[in-house]
CHARMM-style PDB file with segment names, atoms N, HN, CA, C and O in Angstrom:
ATOM      1  N   MET     1     -48.491  -0.279 -21.011  1.00  0.00      PROA
ATOM      2  CA  MET     1     -49.799   0.408 -20.805  1.00  0.00      PROA
ATOM      3  C   MET     1     -50.359   0.829 -22.151  1.00  0.00      PROA
ATOM      4  O   MET     1     -49.636   1.483 -22.903  1.00  0.00      PROA
ATOM      5  N   PRO     2     -51.544   0.516 -22.496  1.00  0.00      PROA
ATOM      6  CA  PRO     2     -52.160   0.947 -23.671  1.00  0.00      PROA
ATOM      7  C   PRO     2     -52.409   2.422 -23.794  1.00  0.00      PROA
ATOM      8  O   PRO     2     -52.698   3.081 -22.796  1.00  0.00      PROA
ATOM      9  N   ARG     3     -52.310   2.953 -24.969  1.00  0.00      PROA
ATOM     10  HN  ARG     3     -52.076   2.417 -25.780  1.00  0.00      PROA
ATOM     11  CA  ARG     3     -52.503   4.371 -25.154  1.00  0.00      PROA
ATOM     12  C   ARG     3     -53.999   4.628 -25.285  1.00  0.00      PROA
ATOM     13  O   ARG     3     -54.686   3.979 -26.074  1.00  0.00      PROA
ATOM     14  N   THR     4     -54.497   5.589 -24.495  1.00  0.00      PROA
ATOM     15  HN  THR     4     -53.939   6.115 -23.854  1.00  0.00      PROA
ATOM     16  CA  THR     4     -55.926   5.896 -24.563  1.00  0.00      PROA
ATOM     17  C   THR     4     -56.139   7.208 -25.280  1.00  0.00      PROA
ATOM     18  O   THR     4     -55.647   8.247 -24.840  1.00  0.00      PROA
ATOM     19  N   THR     5     -56.865   7.170 -26.375  1.00  0.00      PROA
ATOM     20  HN  THR     5     -57.265   6.326 -26.731  1.00  0.00      PROA
ATOM     21  CA  THR     5     -56.993   8.390 -27.194  1.00  0.00      PROA
ATOM     22  C   THR     5     -58.373   9.012 -27.021  1.00  0.00      PROA
ATOM     23  O   THR     5     -58.631  10.103 -27.530  1.00  0.00      PROA
ATOM     24  N   GLY     6     -59.279   8.309 -26.292  1.00  0.00      PROA
ATOM     25  HN  GLY     6     -59.070   7.423 -25.879  1.00  0.00      PROA
ATOM     26  CA  GLY     6     -60.566   8.808 -25.991  1.00  0.00      PROA
ATOM     27  C   GLY     6     -61.468   7.757 -25.375  1.00  0.00      PROA
ATOM     28  O   GLY     6     -60.984   6.714 -24.935  1.00  0.00      PROA
ATOM     29  N   THR     7     -62.740   8.000 -25.335  1.00  0.00      PROA
ATOM     30  HN  THR     7     -63.133   8.847 -25.692  1.00  0.00      PROA
ATOM     31  CA  THR     7     -63.647   7.159 -24.719  1.00  0.00      PROA
ATOM     32  C   THR     7     -64.855   7.094 -25.598  1.00  0.00      PROA
ATOM     33  O   THR     7     -65.018   7.897 -26.516  1.00  0.00      PROA
ATOM     34  N   TYR     8     -65.747   6.088 -25.303  1.00  0.00      PROA
ATOM     35  HN  TYR     8     -65.615   5.436 -24.556  1.00  0.00      PROA
ATOM     36  CA  TYR     8     -67.009   5.978 -26.019  1.00  0.00      PROA
ATOM     37  C   TYR     8     -68.140   6.428 -25.091  1.00  0.00      PROA
ATOM     38  O   TYR     8     -68.170   6.059 -23.917  1.00  0.00      PROA
ATOM     39  N   ALA     9     -69.040   7.202 -25.608  1.00  0.00      PROA
ATOM     40  HN  ALA     9     -69.015   7.502 -26.562  1.00  0.00      PROA
ATOM     41  CA  ALA     9     -70.223   7.640 -24.929  1.00  0.00      PROA
ATOM     42  C   ALA     9     -71.485   6.964 -25.527  1.00  0.00      PROA
ATOM     43  O   ALA     9     -71.671   6.952 -26.744  1.00  0.00      PROA
ATOM     44  N   THR    10     -72.275   6.450 -24.721  1.00  0.00      PROA
ATOM     45  HN  THR    10     -72.124   6.460 -23.732  1.00  0.00      PROA
ATOM     46  CA  THR    10     -73.460   5.740 -25.235  1.00  0.00      PROA
ATOM     47  C   THR    10     -74.713   6.634 -24.879  1.00  0.00      PROA
ATOM     48  O   THR    10     -74.847   7.122 -23.756  1.00  0.00      PROA
ATOM     49  N   THR    11     -75.562   6.807 -25.835  1.00  0.00      PROA
ATOM     50  HN  THR    11     -75.454   6.411 -26.746  1.00  0.00      PROA
ATOM     51  CA  THR    11     -76.720   7.535 -25.781  1.00  0.00      PROA
ATOM     52  C   THR    11     -77.854   6.870 -26.468  1.00  0.00      PROA
ATOM     53  O   THR    11     -77.635   5.950 -27.256  1.00  0.00      PROA
ATOM     54  N   THR    12     -79.020   7.275 -26.220  1.00  0.00      PROA
ATOM     55  HN  THR    12     -79.199   8.022 -25.580  1.00  0.00      PROA
ATOM     56  CA  THR    12     -80.252   6.695 -26.872  1.00  0.00      PROA
ATOM     57  C   THR    12     -80.958   7.784 -27.628  1.00  0.00      PROA
ATOM     58  O   THR    12     -81.214   8.876 -27.119  1.00  0.00      PROA
ATOM     59  N   THR    13     -81.266   7.448 -28.866  1.00  0.00      PROA
ATOM     60  HN  THR    13     -81.059   6.562 -29.279  1.00  0.00      PROA
ATOM     61  CA  THR    13     -82.040   8.399 -29.696  1.00  0.00      PROA
ATOM     62  C   THR    13     -83.017   7.565 -30.492  1.00  0.00      PROA
ATOM     63  O   THR    13     -82.661   6.588 -31.151  1.00  0.00      PROA
ATOM     64  N   LEU    14     -84.267   7.993 -30.403  1.00  0.00      PROA
ATOM     65  HN  LEU    14     -84.556   8.786 -29.868  1.00  0.00      PROA
ATOM     66  CA  LEU    14     -85.448   7.346 -31.071  1.00  0.00      PROA
ATOM     67  C   LEU    14     -85.551   5.917 -30.695  1.00  0.00      PROA
ATOM     68  O   LEU    14     -85.977   5.094 -31.506  1.00  0.00      PROA
ATOM     69  N   GLY    15     -85.159   5.571 -29.439  1.00  0.00      PROA
ATOM     70  HN  GLY    15     -84.813   6.239 -28.781  1.00  0.00      PROA
ATOM     71  CA  GLY    15     -85.213   4.258 -28.881  1.00  0.00      PROA
ATOM     72  C   GLY    15     -84.117   3.361 -29.268  1.00  0.00      PROA
ATOM     73  O   GLY    15     -84.164   2.162 -28.992  1.00  0.00      PROA
ATOM     74  N   GLU    16     -83.102   3.910 -29.915  1.00  0.00      PROA
ATOM     75  HN  GLU    16     -83.064   4.883 -30.139  1.00  0.00      PROA
ATOM     76  CA  GLU    16     -81.953   3.061 -30.380  1.00  0.00      PROA
ATOM     77  C   GLU    16     -80.765   3.552 -29.590  1.00  0.00      PROA
ATOM     78  O   GLU    16     -80.593   4.762 -29.443  1.00  0.00      PROA
ATOM     79  N   SER    17     -79.940   2.664 -29.078  1.00  0.00      PROA
ATOM     80  HN  SER    17     -80.079   1.681 -29.198  1.00  0.00      PROA
ATOM     81  CA  SER    17     -78.683   3.009 -28.364  1.00  0.00      PROA
ATOM     82  C   SER    17     -77.586   3.135 -29.372  1.00  0.00      PROA
ATOM     83  O   SER    17     -77.404   2.265 -30.224  1.00  0.00      PROA
ATOM     84  N   VAL    18     -76.868   4.192 -29.282  1.00  0.00      PROA
ATOM     85  HN  VAL    18     -77.016   4.899 -28.590  1.00  0.00      PROA
ATOM     86  CA  VAL    18     -75.699   4.473 -30.218  1.00  0.00      PROA
ATOM     87  C   VAL    18     -74.502   4.833 -29.375  1.00  0.00      PROA
ATOM     88  O   VAL    18     -74.624   5.400 -28.289  1.00  0.00      PROA
ATOM     89  N   ARG    19     -73.373   4.500 -29.886  1.00  0.00      PROA
ATOM     90  HN  ARG    19     -73.274   4.039 -30.768  1.00  0.00      PROA
ATOM     91  CA  ARG    19     -72.108   4.810 -29.234  1.00  0.00      PROA
ATOM     92  C   ARG    19     -71.333   5.826 -30.115  1.00  0.00      PROA
ATOM     93  O   ARG    19     -71.287   5.717 -31.340  1.00  0.00      PROA
ATOM     94  N   ALA    20     -70.765   6.762 -29.462  1.00  0.00      PROA
ATOM     95  HN  ALA    20     -70.803   6.851 -28.467  1.00  0.00      PROA
ATOM     96  CA  ALA    20     -69.969   7.859 -30.179  1.00  0.00      PROA
ATOM     97  C   ALA    20     -68.608   7.938 -29.517  1.00  0.00      PROA
ATOM     98  O   ALA    20     -68.487   7.934 -28.292  1.00  0.00      PROA
ATOM     99  N   PHE    21     -67.559   8.012 -30.382  1.00  0.00      PROA
ATOM    100  HN  PHE    21     -67.658   8.015 -31.378  1.00  0.00      PROA
ATOM    101  CA  PHE    21     -66.260   8.169 -29.906  1.00  0.00      PROA
ATOM    102  C   PHE    21     -65.985   9.636 -29.518  1.00  0.00      PROA
ATOM    103  O   PHE    21     -66.192  10.544 -30.324  1.00  0.00      PROA
ATOM    104  N   VAL    22     -65.525   9.854 -28.292  1.00  0.00      PROA
ATOM    105  HN  VAL    22     -65.358   9.117 -27.637  1.00  0.00      PROA
ATOM    106  CA  VAL    22     -65.203  11.211 -27.831  1.00  0.00      PROA
ATOM    107  C   VAL    22     -63.692  11.241 -27.588  1.00  0.00      PROA
ATOM    108  O   VAL    22     -63.197  10.681 -26.609  1.00  0.00      PROA
ATOM    109  N   PRO    23     -62.960  11.912 -28.507  1.00  0.00      PROA
ATOM    110  CA  PRO    23     -61.470  11.980 -28.351  1.00  0.00      PROA
ATOM    111  C   PRO    23     -60.991  12.841 -27.177  1.00  0.00      PROA
ATOM    112  O   PRO    23     -61.698  13.729 -26.699  1.00  0.00      PROA
ATOM    113  N   ARG    24     -59.863  12.568 -26.765  1.00  0.00      PROA
ATOM    114  HN  ARG    24     -59.289  11.847 -27.153  1.00  0.00      PROA
ATOM    115  CA  ARG    24     -59.266  13.427 -25.672  1.00  0.00      PROA
ATOM    116  C   ARG    24     -58.849  14.741 -26.296  1.00  0.00      PROA
ATOM    117  O   ARG    24     -58.608  14.796 -27.502  1.00  0.00      PROA
ATOM    118  N   PRO    25     -58.756  15.803 -25.509  1.00  0.00      PROA
ATOM    119  CA  PRO    25     -58.364  17.105 -26.089  1.00  0.00      PROA
ATOM    120  C   PRO    25     -56.950  17.043 -26.627  1.00  0.00      PROA
ATOM    121  O   PRO    25     -56.093  16.384 -26.039  1.00  0.00      PROA
ATOM    122  N   VAL    26     -56.700  17.701 -27.706  1.00  0.00      PROA
ATOM    123  HN  VAL    26     -57.397  18.236 -28.183  1.00  0.00      PROA
ATOM    124  CA  VAL    26     -55.387  17.725 -28.383  1.00  0.00      PROA
ATOM    125  C   VAL    26     -54.494  18.791 -27.638  1.00  0.00      PROA
ATOM    126  O   VAL    26     -54.890  19.951 -27.524  1.00  0.00      PROA
ATOM    127  N   PRO    27     -53.364  18.402 -27.168  1.00  0.00      PROA
ATOM    128  CA  PRO    27     -52.474  19.358 -26.542  1.00  0.00      PROA
ATOM    129  C   PRO    27     -51.871  20.356 -27.559  1.00  0.00      PROA
ATOM    130  O   PRO    27     -51.857  19.972 -28.728  1.00  0.00      PROA
ATOM    131  N   PRO    28     -51.428  21.441 -27.313  1.00  0.00      PROA
ATOM    132  CA  PRO    28     -51.494  22.075 -26.009  1.00  0.00      PROA
ATOM    133  C   PRO    28     -52.780  22.787 -25.732  1.00  0.00      PROA
ATOM    134  O   PRO    28     -53.147  23.675 -26.502  1.00  0.00      PROA
ATOM    135  N   ALA    29     -53.475  22.464 -24.706  1.00  0.00      PROA
ATOM    136  HN  ALA    29     -53.177  21.742 -24.081  1.00  0.00      PROA
ATOM    137  CA  ALA    29     -54.765  23.178 -24.327  1.00  0.00      PROA
ATOM    138  C   ALA    29     -54.535  24.459 -23.707  1.00  0.00      PROA
ATOM    139  O   ALA    29     -55.315  25.395 -23.885  1.00  0.00      PROA
ATOM    140  N   ASP    30     -53.403  24.558 -22.918  1.00  0.00      PROA
ATOM    141  HN  ASP    30     -52.770  23.797 -22.773  1.00  0.00      PROA
ATOM    142  CA  ASP    30     -53.054  25.829 -22.253  1.00  0.00      PROA
ATOM    143  C   ASP    30     -51.581  25.830 -22.115  1.00  0.00      PROA
ATOM    144  O   ASP    30     -51.097  24.728 -21.852  1.00  0.00      PROA
ATOM    145  N   PRO    31     -50.794  26.783 -22.228  1.00  0.00      PROA
ATOM    146  CA  PRO    31     -51.284  28.161 -22.692  1.00  0.00      PROA
ATOM    147  C   PRO    31     -51.387  28.283 -24.208  1.00  0.00      PROA
ATOM    148  O   PRO    31     -50.713  27.552 -24.933  1.00  0.00      PROA
ATOM    149  N   PRO    32     -52.152  29.122 -24.655  1.00  0.00      PROA
ATOM    150  CA  PRO    32     -52.313  29.357 -26.122  1.00  0.00      PROA
ATOM    151  C   PRO    32     -50.991  29.861 -26.661  1.00  0.00      PROA
ATOM    152  O   PRO    32     -50.188  30.429 -25.921  1.00  0.00      PROA
ATOM    153  N   LEU    33     -50.765  29.656 -27.938  1.00  0.00      PROA
ATOM    154  HN  LEU    33     -51.418  29.195 -28.539  1.00  0.00      PROA
ATOM    155  CA  LEU    33     -49.586  30.143 -28.590  1.00  0.00      PROA
ATOM    156  C   LEU    33     -49.591  31.640 -28.667  1.00  0.00      PROA
ATOM    157  O   LEU    33     -50.566  32.258 -29.094  1.00  0.00      PROA
ATOM    158  N   ALA    34     -48.451  32.239 -28.236  1.00  0.00      PROA
ATOM    159  HN  ALA    34     -47.658  31.738 -27.889  1.00  0.00      PROA
ATOM    160  CA  ALA    34     -48.402  33.660 -28.220  1.00  0.00      PROA
ATOM    161  C   ALA    34     -48.314  34.211 -29.669  1.00  0.00      PROA
ATOM    162  O   ALA    34     -47.626  33.644 -30.518  1.00  0.00      PROA
ATOM    163  N   PRO    35     -49.029  35.331 -29.923  1.00  0.00      PROA
ATOM    164  CA  PRO    35     -49.040  35.839 -31.280  1.00  0.00      PROA
ATOM    165  C   PRO    35     -47.707  36.295 -31.751  1.00  0.00      PROA
ATOM    166  O   PRO    35     -47.453  36.300 -32.955  1.00  0.00      PROA
ATOM    167  N   THR    36     -46.842  36.678 -30.859  1.00  0.00      PROA
ATOM    168  HN  THR    36     -47.048  36.674 -29.880  1.00  0.00      PROA
ATOM    169  CA  THR    36     -45.445  37.111 -31.297  1.00  0.00      PROA
ATOM    170  C   THR    36     -44.705  35.948 -31.986  1.00  0.00      PROA
ATOM    171  O   THR    36     -43.732  36.165 -32.708  1.00  0.00      PROA
ATOM    172  N   CYS    37     -45.178  34.722 -31.753  1.00  0.00      PROA
ATOM    173  HN  CYS    37     -45.969  34.547 -31.166  1.00  0.00      PROA
ATOM    174  CA  CYS    37     -44.466  33.544 -32.371  1.00  0.00      PROA
ATOM    175  C   CYS    37     -44.737  33.460 -33.864  1.00  0.00      PROA
ATOM    176  O   CYS    37     -43.908  32.954 -34.620  1.00  0.00      PROA
ATOM    177  N   PHE    38     -45.934  33.972 -34.308  1.00  0.00      PROA
ATOM    178  HN  PHE    38     -46.608  34.383 -33.694  1.00  0.00      PROA
ATOM    179  CA  PHE    38     -46.317  33.739 -35.711  1.00  0.00      PROA
ATOM    180  C   PHE    38     -46.562  35.033 -36.467  1.00  0.00      PROA
ATOM    181  O   PHE    38     -46.733  34.949 -37.683  1.00  0.00      PROA
ATOM    182  N   VAL    39     -46.596  36.179 -35.898  1.00  0.00      PROA
ATOM    183  HN  VAL    39     -46.458  36.248 -34.910  1.00  0.00      PROA
ATOM    184  CA  VAL    39     -46.929  37.429 -36.588  1.00  0.00      PROA
ATOM    185  C   VAL    39     -45.958  37.728 -37.754  1.00  0.00      PROA
ATOM    186  O   VAL    39     -46.378  38.033 -38.870  1.00  0.00      PROA
ATOM    187  N   ASP    40     -44.721  37.634 -37.471  1.00  0.00      PROA
ATOM    188  HN  ASP    40     -44.381  37.385 -36.564  1.00  0.00      PROA
ATOM    189  CA  ASP    40     -43.721  37.929 -38.458  1.00  0.00      PROA
ATOM    190  C   ASP    40     -43.841  36.935 -39.651  1.00  0.00      PROA
ATOM    191  O   ASP    40     -43.832  37.356 -40.808  1.00  0.00      PROA
ATOM    192  N   LEU    41     -43.950  35.674 -39.371  1.00  0.00      PROA
ATOM    193  HN  LEU    41     -43.957  35.332 -38.431  1.00  0.00      PROA
ATOM    194  CA  LEU    41     -44.110  34.679 -40.426  1.00  0.00      PROA
ATOM    195  C   LEU    41     -45.395  34.868 -41.244  1.00  0.00      PROA
ATOM    196  O   LEU    41     -45.411  34.603 -42.446  1.00  0.00      PROA
ATOM    197  N   ASN    42     -46.472  35.326 -40.590  1.00  0.00      PROA
ATOM    198  HN  ASN    42     -46.459  35.541 -39.613  1.00  0.00      PROA
ATOM    199  CA  ASN    42     -47.715  35.681 -41.344  1.00  0.00      PROA
ATOM    200  C   ASN    42     -47.462  36.772 -42.318  1.00  0.00      PROA
ATOM    201  O   ASN    42     -47.887  36.723 -43.473  1.00  0.00      PROA
ATOM    202  N   ARG    43     -46.771  37.749 -41.845  1.00  0.00      PROA
ATOM    203  HN  ARG    43     -46.426  37.788 -40.907  1.00  0.00      PROA
ATOM    204  CA  ARG    43     -46.489  38.921 -42.732  1.00  0.00      PROA
ATOM    205  C   ARG    43     -45.576  38.577 -43.876  1.00  0.00      PROA
ATOM    206  O   ARG    43     -45.698  39.124 -44.973  1.00  0.00      PROA
ATOM    207  N   GLN    44     -44.658  37.665 -43.618  1.00  0.00      PROA
ATOM    208  HN  GLN    44     -44.560  37.221 -42.727  1.00  0.00      PROA
ATOM    209  CA  GLN    44     -43.808  37.224 -44.764  1.00  0.00      PROA
ATOM    210  C   GLN    44     -44.560  36.396 -45.788  1.00  0.00      PROA
ATOM    211  O   GLN    44     -44.262  36.421 -46.982  1.00  0.00      PROA
ATOM    212  N   ALA    45     -45.553  35.655 -45.282  1.00  0.00      PROA
ATOM    213  HN  ALA    45     -45.795  35.635 -44.312  1.00  0.00      PROA
ATOM    214  CA  ALA    45     -46.406  34.860 -46.218  1.00  0.00      PROA
ATOM    215  C   ALA    45     -47.236  35.758 -47.101  1.00  0.00      PROA
ATOM    216  OT1 ALA    45     -47.998  35.270 -47.935  1.00  0.00      PROA
TER     217      ALA     45
END
């Protein structure tokens, strides 16, 4: 099975059709990273 990284959207602007690549969302979309995971490392930096 081929890997699908996104799709193409076709739109028209000023009478000209153009295609734009629309990538799939980058994981992880949910849940967000908990601040407790990086607060100590940020303080050390």
